[in-house]
matplotlib code that plots the C-alpha trace (Angstrom):
import matplotlib.pyplot as plt

x = [62.5, 60.2, 61.3, 62.6, 60.4, 56.6, 54.5, 51.6, 50.2, 50.2, 48.7, 48.9, 50.1, 52.5, 53.4, 53.6, 53.6, 54.2, 54.8, 57.0, 57.7, 61.0, 60.0, 63.3, 63.0, 59.4, 60.5, 58.1, 59.5, 57.9, 58.8, 57.9, 58.4, 57.7, 58.7, 62.4, 63.2, 62.3, 63.3, 63.0, 62.9, 61.9, 58.5, 58.9, 56.4, 55.9, 59.0, 61.2, 61.4, 60.8, 57.3, 57.5, 54.9, 54.8, 54.5, 53.3, 56.1, 58.6]
y = [130.8, 127.8, 125.2, 122.0, 119.8, 120.2, 118.5, 116.7, 114.8, 115.3, 113.3, 113.7, 116.4, 115.0, 111.9, 113.2, 111.4, 113.4, 112.7, 115.0, 115.2, 116.3, 118.7, 118.0, 114.2, 113.5, 111.0, 110.7, 110.6, 109.5, 111.5, 110.3, 112.0, 110.4, 112.5, 113.4, 111.0, 110.9, 109.6, 110.1, 107.4, 107.1, 105.5, 102.3, 100.4, 96.6, 96.0, 98.2, 101.1, 104.7, 106.1, 109.1, 111.8, 114.3, 117.6, 120.7, 123.2, 120.6]
z = [-30.1, -29.2, -26.7, -28.1, -25.8, -25.4, -22.6, -24.2, -21.2, -17.4, -14.6, -10.8, -8.4, -5.9, -7.8, -11.3, -14.7, -17.9, -21.6, -23.5, -27.2, -28.7, -31.5, -33.4, -33.5, -32.6, -30.0, -27.0, -23.4, -20.2, -17.1, -13.6, -10.2, -6.9, -3.9, -4.2, -7.0, -10.7, -14.1, -17.8, -20.4, -24.1, -24.8, -26.8, -28.9, -28.8, -31.1, -28.8, -31.2, -30.0, -30.3, -32.7, -33.0, -35.8, -34.0, -35.8, -36.6, -35.3]

ax = plt.figure().add_subplot(projection="3d")
ax.plot(x, y, z, "-o")
ax.set_aspect("equal")
plt.show()
């Protein structure tokens, strides 16, 4: 069974920024970690709609 989320971008080591794609919906999420805190949010386009990526075998 494949994982539902797949990491498509990664930047940084201590202060991390990653982009994840939900294979079921195609919605892109930004994840940021800075020290002991972090957060996850959907990526939005200029009109405020979620950015959707067609992922192979999604």
